[in-house]
A tleap script that builds the chain and sets N, CA, C and O, in Angstrom:
source leaprc.protein.ff14SB
mol = sequence {
  NMET THR PRO PHE ASN ASP PRO ALA VAL GLN
  ALA ALA LEU GLU ALA PHE PRO GLU TYR THR
  ARG SER GLY VAL ILE ALA LEU ARG GLU LEU
  VAL PHE SER THR ALA GLY THR LEU PRO ASN
  ALA GLN PRO LEU ASN GLU ALA LEU ARG TRP
  GLY GLN PRO ALA TYR LEU ALA PRO LYS GLY
  SER THR ILE ARG LEU GLY GLY HIE LYS ALA
  ALA SER PHE ALA LEU PHE VAL HIE CYS GLN
  SER ARG LEU ILE GLY ASP PHE THR THR ALA
  PHE PRO GLY GLU ASP ARG LEU ASP GLY ASN
  ARG ALA ILE LEU PHE ASP ASN PRO GLY GLN
  ILE ASP GLU THR ARG HIE GLY TRP LEU ILE
  ALA LEU ALA LEU THR TYR HIE CLEU
}
set mol.1.N position { 103.188 106.926 105.701 }
set mol.1.CA position { 104.191 105.884 105.648 }
set mol.1.C position { 103.785 104.862 104.587 }
set mol.1.O position { 102.606 104.542 104.434 }
set mol.2.N position { 104.777 104.361 103.862 }
set mol.2.CA position { 104.548 103.320 102.862 }
set mol.2.C position { 104.011 102.076 103.563 }
set mol.2.O position { 104.589 101.632 104.555 }
set mol.3.N position { 102.907 101.505 103.062 }
set mol.3.CA position { 102.341 100.306 103.699 }
set mol.3.C position { 103.301 99.118 103.632 }
set mol.3.O position { 104.145 99.034 102.741 }
set mol.4.N position { 103.157 98.222 104.573 }
set mol.4.CA position { 103.961 97.011 104.626 }
set mol.4.C position { 103.257 95.891 103.880 }
set mol.4.O position { 102.051 95.701 104.039 }
set mol.5.N position { 104.000 95.146 103.066 }
set mol.5.CA position { 103.467 93.950 102.418 }
set mol.5.C position { 103.753 92.709 103.243 }
set mol.5.O position { 103.099 91.682 103.068 }
set mol.6.N position { 104.719 92.795 104.136 }
set mol.6.CA position { 105.129 91.650 104.929 }
set mol.6.C position { 104.959 91.997 106.411 }
set mol.6.O position { 105.666 92.863 106.927 }
set mol.7.N position { 104.029 91.332 107.098 }
set mol.7.CA position { 103.824 91.645 108.516 }
set mol.7.C position { 105.055 91.392 109.380 }
set mol.7.O position { 105.207 92.021 110.426 }
set mol.8.N position { 105.934 90.486 108.965 }
set mol.8.CA position { 107.157 90.219 109.731 }
set mol.8.C position { 108.086 91.433 109.705 }
set mol.8.O position { 108.735 91.736 110.706 }
set mol.9.N position { 108.153 92.127 108.573 }
set mol.9.CA position { 108.977 93.334 108.481 }
set mol.9.C position { 108.398 94.418 109.386 }
set mol.9.O position { 109.132 95.093 110.108 }
set mol.10.N position { 107.082 94.577 109.341 }
set mol.10.CA position { 106.437 95.573 110.190 }
set mol.10.C position { 106.679 95.266 111.667 }
set mol.10.O position { 106.974 96.172 112.446 }
set mol.11.N position { 106.560 94.014 112.052 }
set mol.11.CA position { 106.785 93.625 113.446 }
set mol.11.C position { 108.232 93.888 113.868 }
set mol.11.O position { 108.481 94.354 114.980 }
set mol.12.N position { 109.178 93.593 112.989 }
set mol.12.CA position { 110.589 93.837 113.302 }
set mol.12.C position { 110.847 95.326 113.490 }
set mol.12.O position { 111.565 95.730 114.405 }
set mol.13.N position { 110.258 96.135 112.623 }
set mol.13.CA position { 110.441 97.577 112.733 }
set mol.13.C position { 109.811 98.104 114.023 }
set mol.13.O position { 110.397 98.942 114.707 }
set mol.14.N position { 108.630 97.616 114.349 }
set mol.14.CA position { 107.954 98.075 115.566 }
set mol.14.C position { 108.670 97.620 116.838 }
set mol.14.O position { 108.481 98.217 117.898 }
set mol.15.N position { 109.480 96.582 116.744 }
set mol.15.CA position { 110.216 96.084 117.909 }
set mol.15.C position { 111.464 96.907 118.229 }
set mol.15.O position { 112.015 96.793 119.324 }
set mol.16.N position { 111.910 97.728 117.290 }
set mol.16.CA position { 113.080 98.571 117.558 }
set mol.16.C position { 112.751 99.577 118.655 }
set mol.16.O position { 111.600 99.995 118.775 }
set mol.17.N position { 113.744 99.976 119.464 }
set mol.17.CA position { 113.527 101.091 120.405 }
set mol.17.C position { 113.149 102.352 119.609 }
set mol.17.O position { 113.520 102.483 118.443 }
set mol.18.N position { 112.431 103.254 120.225 }
set mol.18.CA position { 111.929 104.446 119.537 }
set mol.18.C position { 113.045 105.220 118.830 }
set mol.18.O position { 112.862 105.647 117.690 }
set mol.19.N position { 114.199 105.411 119.484 }
set mol.19.CA position { 115.284 106.188 118.870 }
set mol.19.C position { 115.817 105.513 117.608 }
set mol.19.O position { 116.314 106.196 116.713 }
set mol.20.N position { 115.725 104.201 117.521 }
set mol.20.CA position { 116.112 103.477 116.306 }
set mol.20.C position { 114.976 103.491 115.300 }
set mol.20.O position { 115.195 103.746 114.116 }
set mol.21.N position { 113.772 103.220 115.760 }
set mol.21.CA position { 112.600 103.109 114.885 }
set mol.21.C position { 112.373 104.372 114.061 }
set mol.21.O position { 112.129 104.282 112.858 }
set mol.22.N position { 112.448 105.540 114.683 }
set mol.22.CA position { 112.168 106.778 113.951 }
set mol.22.C position { 113.164 106.978 112.805 }
set mol.22.O position { 112.783 107.432 111.726 }
set mol.23.N position { 114.410 106.649 113.030 }
set mol.23.CA position { 115.412 106.779 111.970 }
set mol.23.C position { 115.242 105.742 110.884 }
set mol.23.O position { 115.384 106.050 109.701 }
set mol.24.N position { 114.939 104.507 111.275 }
set mol.24.CA position { 114.735 103.441 110.290 }
set mol.24.C position { 113.511 103.753 109.430 }
set mol.24.O position { 113.530 103.514 108.222 }
set mol.25.N position { 112.452 104.284 110.035 }
set mol.25.CA position { 111.266 104.657 109.251 }
set mol.25.C position { 111.617 105.739 108.236 }
set mol.25.O position { 111.183 105.675 107.086 }
set mol.26.N position { 112.395 106.727 108.654 }
set mol.26.CA position { 112.794 107.799 107.724 }
set mol.26.C position { 113.642 107.240 106.580 }
set mol.26.O position { 113.442 107.615 105.425 }
set mol.27.N position { 114.582 106.351 106.891 }
set mol.27.CA position { 115.398 105.745 105.834 }
set mol.27.C position { 114.549 104.862 104.924 }
set mol.27.O position { 114.746 104.853 103.709 }
set mol.28.N position { 113.610 104.121 105.503 }
set mol.28.CA position { 112.717 103.259 104.711 }
set mol.28.C position { 111.940 104.094 103.694 }
set mol.28.O position { 111.812 103.708 102.532 }
set mol.29.N position { 111.428 105.229 104.134 }
set mol.29.CA position { 110.687 106.099 103.213 }
set mol.29.C position { 111.601 106.614 102.094 }
set mol.29.O position { 111.179 106.729 100.943 }
set mol.30.N position { 112.858 106.922 102.443 }
set mol.30.CA position { 113.808 107.366 101.419 }
set mol.30.C position { 114.112 106.236 100.440 }
set mol.30.O position { 114.259 106.487 99.244 }
set mol.31.N position { 114.208 105.004 100.920 }
set mol.31.CA position { 114.421 103.863 100.018 }
set mol.31.C position { 113.260 103.753 99.038 }
set mol.31.O position { 113.478 103.631 97.833 }
set mol.32.N position { 112.033 103.796 99.540 }
set mol.32.CA position { 110.875 103.652 98.653 }
set mol.32.C position { 110.731 104.835 97.700 }
set mol.32.O position { 110.411 104.636 96.528 }
set mol.33.N position { 110.958 106.053 98.170 }
set mol.33.CA position { 110.831 107.205 97.270 }
set mol.33.C position { 111.928 107.197 96.212 }
set mol.33.O position { 111.676 107.557 95.062 }
set mol.34.N position { 113.126 106.796 96.581 }
set mol.34.CA position { 114.220 106.705 95.609 }
set mol.34.C position { 113.932 105.607 94.600 }
set mol.34.O position { 114.095 105.812 93.397 }
set mol.35.N position { 113.509 104.451 95.071 }
set mol.35.CA position { 113.191 103.337 94.164 }
set mol.35.C position { 112.080 103.717 93.193 }
set mol.35.O position { 112.068 103.264 92.049 }
set mol.36.N position { 111.149 104.549 93.649 }
set mol.36.CA position { 110.049 104.991 92.789 }
set mol.36.C position { 110.498 105.817 91.603 }
set mol.36.O position { 109.763 105.942 90.623 }
set mol.37.N position { 111.691 106.383 91.672 }
set mol.37.CA position { 112.220 107.192 90.569 }
set mol.37.C position { 113.094 106.375 89.619 }
set mol.37.O position { 113.563 106.890 88.604 }
set mol.38.N position { 113.312 105.104 89.949 }
set mol.38.CA position { 114.233 104.255 89.185 }
set mol.38.C position { 113.479 103.092 88.545 }
set mol.38.O position { 113.121 102.144 89.243 }
set mol.39.N position { 113.228 103.139 87.237 }
set mol.39.CA position { 112.500 102.032 86.610 }
set mol.39.C position { 113.209 100.684 86.781 }
set mol.39.O position { 112.554 99.644 86.845 }
set mol.40.N position { 114.528 100.700 86.853 }
set mol.40.CA position { 115.282 99.454 86.990 }
set mol.40.C position { 115.299 98.922 88.417 }
set mol.40.O position { 115.866 97.859 88.670 }
set mol.41.N position { 114.687 99.645 89.356 }
set mol.41.CA position { 114.645 99.211 90.754 }
set mol.41.C position { 113.301 98.566 91.101 }
set mol.41.O position { 112.999 98.337 92.272 }
set mol.42.N position { 112.516 98.283 90.096 }
set mol.42.CA position { 111.191 97.705 90.317 }
set mol.42.C position { 111.152 96.267 89.825 }
set mol.42.O position { 111.738 95.985 88.780 }
set mol.43.N position { 110.506 95.355 90.506 }
set mol.43.CA position { 109.827 95.596 91.777 }
set mol.43.C position { 110.824 95.594 92.931 }
set mol.43.O position { 111.783 94.822 92.942 }
set mol.44.N position { 110.582 96.458 93.883 }
set mol.44.CA position { 111.410 96.521 95.086 }
set mol.44.C position { 110.872 95.508 96.085 }
set mol.44.O position { 109.686 95.521 96.416 }
set mol.45.N position { 111.738 94.639 96.558 }
set mol.45.CA position { 111.354 93.600 97.503 }
set mol.45.C position { 111.794 94.015 98.905 }
set mol.45.O position { 112.964 94.321 99.134 }
set mol.46.N position { 110.841 94.022 99.842 }
set mol.46.CA position { 111.130 94.299 101.251 }
set mol.46.C position { 110.978 92.988 102.021 }
set mol.46.O position { 109.942 92.328 101.936 }
set mol.47.N position { 111.999 92.619 102.761 }
set mol.47.CA position { 111.989 91.359 103.510 }
set mol.47.C position { 112.890 91.509 104.729 }
set mol.47.O position { 113.542 92.538 104.904 }
set mol.48.N position { 112.923 90.489 105.561 }
set mol.48.CA position { 113.838 90.487 106.700 }
set mol.48.C position { 115.117 89.766 106.321 }
set mol.48.O position { 115.075 88.687 105.729 }
set mol.49.N position { 116.255 90.358 106.662 }
set mol.49.CA position { 117.567 89.734 106.538 }
set mol.49.C position { 118.288 90.002 107.848 }
set mol.49.O position { 118.433 91.154 108.255 }
set mol.50.N position { 118.737 88.953 108.505 }
set mol.50.CA position { 119.386 89.076 109.807 }
set mol.50.C position { 118.495 89.816 110.799 }
set mol.50.O position { 118.990 90.543 111.660 }
set mol.51.N position { 117.186 89.629 110.679 }
set mol.51.CA position { 116.232 90.239 111.586 }
set mol.51.C position { 115.977 91.714 111.353 }
set mol.51.O position { 115.308 92.362 112.157 }
set mol.52.N position { 116.507 92.257 110.253 }
set mol.52.CA position { 116.350 93.673 109.952 }
set mol.52.C position { 115.622 93.858 108.624 }
set mol.52.O position { 115.732 93.012 107.736 }
set mol.53.N position { 114.869 94.970 108.477 }
set mol.53.CA position { 114.259 95.259 107.185 }
set mol.53.C position { 115.348 95.386 106.114 }
set mol.53.O position { 116.361 96.058 106.308 }
set mol.54.N position { 115.111 94.726 104.990 }
set mol.54.CA position { 116.080 94.731 103.897 }
set mol.54.C position { 115.349 94.993 102.584 }
set mol.54.O position { 114.174 94.657 102.440 }
set mol.55.N position { 116.051 95.592 101.637 }
set mol.55.CA position { 115.465 96.027 100.371 }
set mol.55.C position { 116.352 95.566 99.235 }
set mol.55.O position { 117.565 95.774 99.246 }
set mol.56.N position { 115.721 94.932 98.247 }
set mol.56.CA position { 116.477 94.417 97.109 }
set mol.56.C position { 115.691 94.640 95.830 }
set mol.56.O position { 114.514 94.296 95.731 }
set mol.57.N position { 116.364 95.219 94.864 }
set mol.57.CA position { 115.812 95.413 93.523 }
set mol.57.C position { 116.379 94.317 92.619 }
set mol.57.O position { 117.402 93.719 92.952 }
set mol.58.N position { 115.733 94.045 91.485 }
set mol.58.CA position { 116.170 92.945 90.613 }
set mol.58.C position { 117.644 92.975 90.226 }
set mol.58.O position { 118.273 91.919 90.150 }
set mol.59.N position { 118.206 94.139 89.982 }
set mol.59.CA position { 119.615 94.257 89.583 }
set mol.59.C position { 120.407 95.047 90.625 }
set mol.59.O position { 121.394 95.706 90.298 }
set mol.60.N position { 119.960 94.971 91.894 }
set mol.60.CA position { 120.591 95.755 92.938 }
set mol.60.C position { 121.342 94.922 93.944 }
set mol.60.O position { 121.381 93.694 93.871 }
set mol.61.N position { 121.939 95.625 94.885 }
set mol.61.CA position { 122.619 95.030 96.024 }
set mol.61.C position { 121.752 95.316 97.253 }
set mol.61.O position { 121.155 96.389 97.349 }
set mol.62.N position { 121.678 94.389 98.171 }
set mol.62.CA position { 120.793 94.511 99.326 }
set mol.62.C position { 121.166 95.692 100.217 }
set mol.62.O position { 122.338 95.938 100.503 }
set mol.63.N position { 120.138 96.408 100.642 }
set mol.63.CA position { 120.239 97.476 101.638 }
set mol.63.C position { 119.517 96.972 102.881 }
set mol.63.O position { 118.402 96.459 102.783 }
set mol.64.N position { 120.138 97.110 104.047 }
set mol.64.CA position { 119.480 96.769 105.306 }
set mol.64.C position { 119.426 98.004 106.193 }
set mol.64.O position { 120.289 98.878 106.107 }
set mol.65.N position { 118.417 98.071 107.038 }
set mol.65.CA position { 118.235 99.175 107.967 }
set mol.65.C position { 118.077 98.614 109.366 }
set mol.65.O position { 117.354 97.637 109.564 }
set mol.66.N position { 118.743 99.217 110.341 }
set mol.66.CA position { 118.588 98.718 111.702 }
set mol.66.C position { 119.439 99.453 112.702 }
set mol.66.O position { 120.063 100.470 112.400 }
set mol.67.N position { 119.448 98.914 113.898 }
set mol.67.CA position { 120.248 99.479 114.971 }
set mol.67.C position { 121.721 99.151 114.782 }
set mol.67.O position { 122.089 98.292 113.979 }
set mol.68.N position { 122.550 99.850 115.536 }
set mol.68.CA position { 123.997 99.643 115.473 }
set mol.68.C position { 124.571 99.921 116.854 }
set mol.68.O position { 124.088 100.807 117.559 }
set mol.69.N position { 125.589 99.178 117.243 }
set mol.69.CA position { 126.161 99.335 118.590 }
set mol.69.C position { 126.806 100.703 118.805 }
set mol.69.O position { 126.925 101.157 119.943 }
set mol.70.N position { 127.226 101.364 117.719 }
set mol.70.CA position { 127.905 102.655 117.859 }
set mol.70.C position { 127.045 103.837 117.411 }
set mol.70.O position { 127.539 104.960 117.312 }
set mol.71.N position { 125.753 103.588 117.140 }
set mol.71.CA position { 124.865 104.650 116.662 }
set mol.71.C position { 123.418 104.262 116.965 }
set mol.71.O position { 123.138 103.122 117.337 }
set mol.72.N position { 122.516 105.206 116.804 }
set mol.72.CA position { 121.097 104.910 117.014 }
set mol.72.C position { 120.541 103.998 115.932 }
set mol.72.O position { 119.728 103.115 116.202 }
set mol.73.N position { 120.995 104.227 114.692 }
set mol.73.CA position { 120.552 103.395 113.582 }
set mol.73.C position { 121.564 103.515 112.452 }
set mol.73.O position { 122.435 104.385 112.461 }
set mol.74.N position { 121.425 102.612 111.471 }
set mol.74.CA position { 122.392 102.590 110.370 }
set mol.74.C position { 121.737 102.121 109.087 }
set mol.74.O position { 120.714 101.436 109.099 }
set mol.75.N position { 122.352 102.507 107.983 }
set mol.75.CA position { 122.027 102.011 106.649 }
set mol.75.C position { 123.187 101.107 106.252 }
set mol.75.O position { 124.315 101.571 106.081 }
set mol.76.N position { 122.904 99.808 106.104 }
set mol.76.CA position { 123.921 98.816 105.790 }
set mol.76.C position { 123.883 98.452 104.310 }
set mol.76.O position { 122.812 98.356 103.711 }
set mol.77.N position { 125.070 98.249 103.724 }
set mol.77.CA position { 125.188 97.733 102.360 }
set mol.77.C position { 126.153 96.549 102.391 }
set mol.77.O position { 126.825 96.309 103.394 }
set mol.78.N position { 126.211 95.828 101.303 }
set mol.78.CA position { 127.085 94.654 101.230 }
set mol.78.C position { 128.540 95.115 101.381 }
set mol.78.O position { 129.009 95.983 100.644 }
set mol.79.N position { 129.236 94.523 102.341 }
set mol.79.CA position { 130.587 94.981 102.676 }
set mol.79.C position { 131.623 94.652 101.601 }
set mol.79.O position { 132.694 95.258 101.580 }
set mol.80.N position { 131.327 93.711 100.717 }
set mol.80.CA position { 132.285 93.378 99.657 }
set mol.80.C position { 131.975 94.096 98.347 }
set mol.80.O position { 132.579 93.805 97.315 }
set mol.81.N position { 131.030 95.036 98.394 }
set mol.81.CA position { 130.742 95.850 97.209 }
set mol.81.C position { 131.611 97.107 97.265 }
set mol.81.O position { 132.327 97.336 98.240 }
set mol.82.N position { 131.542 97.893 96.239 }
set mol.82.CA position { 132.278 99.162 96.205 }
set mol.82.C position { 131.378 100.339 96.593 }
set mol.82.O position { 131.752 101.496 96.397 }
set mol.83.N position { 130.190 100.047 97.144 }
set mol.83.CA position { 129.204 101.094 97.422 }
set mol.83.C position { 129.706 102.159 98.388 }
set mol.83.O position { 129.612 103.348 98.083 }
set mol.84.N position { 130.231 101.772 99.536 }
set mol.84.CA position { 130.703 102.773 100.500 }
set mol.84.C position { 131.924 103.500 99.944 }
set mol.84.O position { 132.068 104.705 100.152 }
set mol.85.N position { 132.791 102.801 99.253 }
set mol.85.CA position { 133.949 103.451 98.634 }
set mol.85.C position { 133.537 104.511 97.628 }
set mol.85.O position { 134.082 105.615 97.629 }
set mol.86.N position { 132.579 104.185 96.769 }
set mol.86.CA position { 132.069 105.163 95.800 }
set mol.86.C position { 131.392 106.331 96.512 }
set mol.86.O position { 131.531 107.487 96.110 }
set mol.87.N position { 130.661 106.010 97.573 }
set mol.87.CA position { 129.964 107.047 98.336 }
set mol.87.C position { 130.959 108.016 98.970 }
set mol.87.O position { 130.775 109.230 98.895 }
set mol.88.N position { 132.013 107.485 99.593 }
set mol.88.CA position { 132.978 108.374 100.251 }
set mol.88.C position { 133.821 109.153 99.245 }
set mol.88.O position { 134.329 110.228 99.563 }
set mol.89.N position { 133.970 108.621 98.044 }
set mol.89.CA position { 134.646 109.386 96.995 }
set mol.89.C position { 133.776 110.565 96.564 }
set mol.89.O position { 134.277 111.669 96.353 }
set mol.90.N position { 132.476 110.324 96.437 }
set mol.90.CA position { 131.551 111.380 96.019 }
set mol.90.C position { 131.279 112.388 97.138 }
set mol.90.O position { 131.074 113.573 96.875 }
set mol.91.N position { 131.277 111.914 98.383 }
set mol.91.CA position { 130.942 112.771 99.528 }
set mol.91.C position { 131.959 112.563 100.650 }
set mol.91.O position { 131.611 112.034 101.705 }
set mol.92.N position { 133.218 112.975 100.435 }
set mol.92.CA position { 134.260 112.708 101.441 }
set mol.92.C position { 133.992 113.430 102.763 }
set mol.92.O position { 133.665 114.617 102.788 }
set mol.93.N position { 134.141 112.680 103.859 }
set mol.93.CA position { 134.045 113.262 105.183 }
set mol.93.C position { 132.667 113.726 105.612 }
set mol.93.O position { 132.540 114.420 106.620 }
set mol.94.N position { 131.635 113.360 104.873 }
set mol.94.CA position { 130.291 113.859 105.177 }
set mol.94.C position { 129.571 113.040 106.234 }
set mol.94.O position { 128.670 113.555 106.898 }
set mol.95.N position { 129.947 111.767 106.410 }
set mol.95.CA position { 129.199 110.875 107.294 }
set mol.95.C position { 130.132 110.064 108.172 }
set mol.95.O position { 131.317 109.907 107.876 }
set mol.96.N position { 129.576 109.557 109.248 }
set mol.96.CA position { 130.271 108.611 110.114 }
set mol.96.C position { 129.991 107.218 109.556 }
set mol.96.O position { 128.845 106.873 109.273 }
set mol.97.N position { 131.042 106.429 109.403 }
set mol.97.CA position { 130.930 105.124 108.753 }
set mol.97.C position { 131.384 104.005 109.676 }
set mol.97.O position { 132.155 104.214 110.612 }
set mol.98.N position { 130.882 102.812 109.384 }
set mol.98.CA position { 131.404 101.592 109.985 }
set mol.98.C position { 132.090 100.841 108.850 }
set mol.98.O position { 131.473 100.026 108.165 }
set mol.99.N position { 133.365 101.125 108.665 }
set mol.99.CA position { 134.136 100.489 107.594 }
set mol.99.C position { 133.480 100.656 106.243 }
set mol.99.O position { 133.082 101.754 105.856 }
set mol.100.N position { 133.372 99.541 105.526 }
set mol.100.CA position { 132.777 99.585 104.185 }
set mol.100.C position { 131.391 98.940 104.190 }
set mol.100.O position { 130.918 98.452 103.164 }
set mol.101.N position { 130.733 98.944 105.386 }
set mol.101.CA position { 129.445 98.270 105.461 }
set mol.101.C position { 128.275 99.122 105.889 }
set mol.101.O position { 127.133 98.713 105.680 }
set mol.102.N position { 128.495 100.302 106.486 }
set mol.102.CA position { 127.344 101.059 106.997 }
set mol.102.C position { 127.630 102.545 107.138 }
set mol.102.O position { 128.766 102.973 107.344 }
set mol.103.N position { 126.551 103.314 107.019 }
set mol.103.CA position { 126.538 104.721 107.390 }
set mol.103.C position { 125.801 104.787 108.721 }
set mol.103.O position { 124.721 104.214 108.869 }
set mol.104.N position { 126.381 105.479 109.678 }
set mol.104.CA position { 125.837 105.542 111.033 }
set mol.104.C position { 125.132 106.874 111.272 }
set mol.104.O position { 125.581 107.926 110.819 }
set mol.105.N position { 124.018 106.800 111.994 }
set mol.105.CA position { 123.208 107.978 112.292 }
set mol.105.C position { 122.873 108.004 113.776 }
set mol.105.O position { 122.678 106.959 114.396 }
set mol.106.N position { 122.807 109.206 114.341 }
set mol.106.CA position { 122.367 109.372 115.719 }
set mol.106.C position { 120.948 109.910 115.805 }
set mol.106.O position { 120.278 109.734 116.823 }
set mol.107.N position { 120.483 110.567 114.740 }
set mol.107.CA position { 119.097 111.049 114.718 }
set mol.107.C position { 118.634 111.204 113.272 }
set mol.107.O position { 119.458 111.348 112.368 }
set mol.108.N position { 117.322 111.175 113.051 }
set mol.108.CA position { 116.799 111.268 111.678 }
set mol.108.C position { 117.172 112.562 110.957 }
set mol.108.O position { 117.188 112.600 109.726 }
set mol.109.N position { 117.472 113.619 111.706 }
set mol.109.CA position { 117.860 114.882 111.080 }
set mol.109.C position { 119.170 114.802 110.316 }
set mol.109.O position { 119.470 115.687 109.515 }
set mol.110.N position { 119.945 113.771 110.544 }
set mol.110.CA position { 121.212 113.595 109.825 }
set mol.110.C position { 121.014 112.981 108.437 }
set mol.110.O position { 121.949 112.956 107.637 }
set mol.111.N position { 119.829 112.493 108.150 }
set mol.111.CA position { 119.571 111.886 106.841 }
set mol.111.C position { 119.458 112.991 105.809 }
set mol.111.O position { 118.659 113.916 105.957 }
set mol.112.N position { 120.257 112.889 104.773 }
set mol.112.CA position { 120.243 113.861 103.682 }
set mol.112.C position { 119.659 113.177 102.448 }
set mol.112.O position { 120.235 112.221 101.928 }
set mol.113.N position { 118.515 113.674 101.985 }
set mol.113.CA position { 117.843 113.031 100.849 }
set mol.113.C position { 118.733 112.947 99.619 }
set mol.113.O position { 118.709 111.940 98.911 }
set mol.114.N position { 119.507 113.972 99.354 }
set mol.114.CA position { 120.351 113.969 98.163 }
set mol.114.C position { 121.506 112.988 98.308 }
set mol.114.O position { 121.697 112.113 97.464 }
set mol.115.N position { 122.261 113.137 99.365 }
set mol.115.CA position { 123.461 112.316 99.561 }
set mol.115.C position { 123.101 110.850 99.811 }
set mol.115.O position { 123.627 109.962 99.141 }
set mol.116.N position { 122.229 110.598 100.749 }
set mol.116.CA position { 121.891 109.213 101.077 }
set mol.116.C position { 120.975 108.602 100.014 }
set mol.116.O position { 121.004 107.393 99.787 }
set mol.117.N position { 120.170 109.434 99.369 }
set mol.117.CA position { 119.381 108.955 98.232 }
set mol.117.C position { 120.279 108.513 97.082 }
set mol.117.O position { 119.953 107.568 96.364 }
set mol.118.N position { 121.414 109.196 96.906 }
set mol.118.CA position { 122.380 108.820 95.869 }
set mol.118.C position { 122.927 107.426 96.149 }
set mol.118.O position { 123.024 106.604 95.238 }
set mol.119.N position { 123.285 107.153 97.409 }
set mol.119.CA position { 123.797 105.829 97.774 }
set mol.119.C position { 122.719 104.761 97.594 }
set mol.119.O position { 123.001 103.677 97.084 }
set mol.120.N position { 121.509 105.057 98.003 }
set mol.120.CA position { 120.411 104.105 97.850 }
set mol.120.C position { 120.188 103.797 96.372 }
set mol.120.O position { 120.035 102.632 96.003 }
set mol.121.N position { 120.166 104.819 95.528 }
set mol.121.CA position { 119.993 104.602 94.082 }
set mol.121.C position { 121.131 103.755 93.522 }
set mol.121.O position { 120.905 102.866 92.701 }
set mol.122.N position { 122.337 104.029 93.962 }
set mol.122.CA position { 123.497 103.249 93.515 }
set mol.122.C position { 123.352 101.786 93.917 }
set mol.122.O position { 123.634 100.891 93.119 }
set mol.123.N position { 122.916 101.540 95.144 }
set mol.123.CA position { 122.737 100.155 95.618 }
set mol.123.C position { 121.614 99.459 94.859 }
set mol.123.O position { 121.751 98.291 94.496 }
set mol.124.N position { 120.513 100.152 94.615 }
set mol.124.CA position { 119.365 99.518 93.953 }
set mol.124.C position { 119.615 99.204 92.472 }
set mol.124.O position { 118.873 98.434 91.862 }
set mol.125.N position { 120.654 99.798 91.907 }
set mol.125.CA position { 120.991 99.561 90.486 }
set mol.125.C position { 122.413 99.023 90.338 }
set mol.125.O position { 122.999 99.112 89.260 }
set mol.126.N position { 122.960 98.477 91.394 }
set mol.126.CA position { 124.373 98.096 91.463 }
set mol.126.C position { 124.826 97.149 90.357 }
set mol.126.O position { 125.946 97.285 89.864 }
set mol.127.N position { 124.010 96.216 89.963 }
set mol.127.CA position { 124.421 95.206 88.979 }
set mol.127.C position { 123.997 95.529 87.550 }
set mol.127.O position { 124.005 94.647 86.692 }
set mol.128.N position { 123.633 96.760 87.285 }
set mol.128.CA position { 123.272 97.145 85.911 }
set mol.128.C position { 124.522 97.401 85.080 }
set mol.128.O position { 124.421 97.735 83.900 }
savepdb mol mol.pdb
quit
């Protein structure tokens, strides 16, 4: 697992129920591995936003990871961006969504490195 630079983020992640934590950890690793392939996504900042782990690159849009009332965990993006719209155009009908703000997951096996990595890369370079 990628080490934590902020103990508050680690504590927030450890406070999630196990069914949420395992999915958030898997998404967190995908965020870091995707950011590692993008020179414009460095440095990647990990911090808490609304009590959830959040990721922001210098020219990106914030990604948040956490629990959701209708799923075990979710990948959240800024609801006023075009990120979910672009994602659903590229991958129609592939995921369960919460409007234009989140992709919903019930288990870590639903995470697709290619598809969800594409959305993460798009978010981390959104303002380029």
